[in-house]
ZAMARGU-4260 file (C-alpha; in steps of 0.2 Angstrom, whole numbers, plus 5000, padded with zeros to 4 digits):
<rodrens>
0) 4590/5014/5250 | 4603/5001/5256 | 4619/4998/5248 | 4614/4980/5242 | 4598/4986/5235
5) 4606/4999/5224 | 4618/4986/5216 | 4616/4981/5198 | 4609/4964/5195 | 4621/4960/5181
10) 4637/4970/5184 | 4647/4962/5170 | 4634/4962/5157 | 4644/4973/5145 | 4660/4962/5148
15) 4650/4946/5145 | 4642/4953/5129 | 4659/4959/5122 | 4667/4942/5127 | 4653/4932/5118
20) 4655/4944/5102 | 4674/4941/5102 | 4672/4922/5103 | 4659/4921/5089 | 4670/4932/5078
25) 4685/4921/5081 | 4675/4905/5078 | 4668/4913/5061 | 4686/4917/5056 | 4693/4900/5061
30) 4679/4891/5051 | 4682/4902/5036 | 4700/4898/5037 | 4697/4879/5038 | 4685/4880/5023
35) 4697/4889/5012 | 4710/4875/5015 | 4698/4862/5008 | 4699/4857/4990 | 4684/4860/4978
40) 4680/4841/4979 | 4679/4842/4998 | 4668/4858/4998 | 4656/4849/4985 | 4654/4835/4998
45) 4649/4848/5010 | 4637/4855/4998 | 4647/4871/4995 | 4655/4880/4981 | 4671/4891/4982
50) 4660/4906/4978 | 4649/4902/4993 | 4663/4906/5005 | 4663/4925/5002 | 4681/4930/5003
</rodrens>
């Protein structure tokens, strides 16, 4: 078997999955942080209650 035939098709798959997981985790954290800064009236405009935020 030649060298190029034995190479992985996706050598950075684990790195890519880990990076995507970290990005999603950061986005969720940022979204929660922004929502907690909103007043109850602003949350009501979005159709949410303070108890829906889950912290």
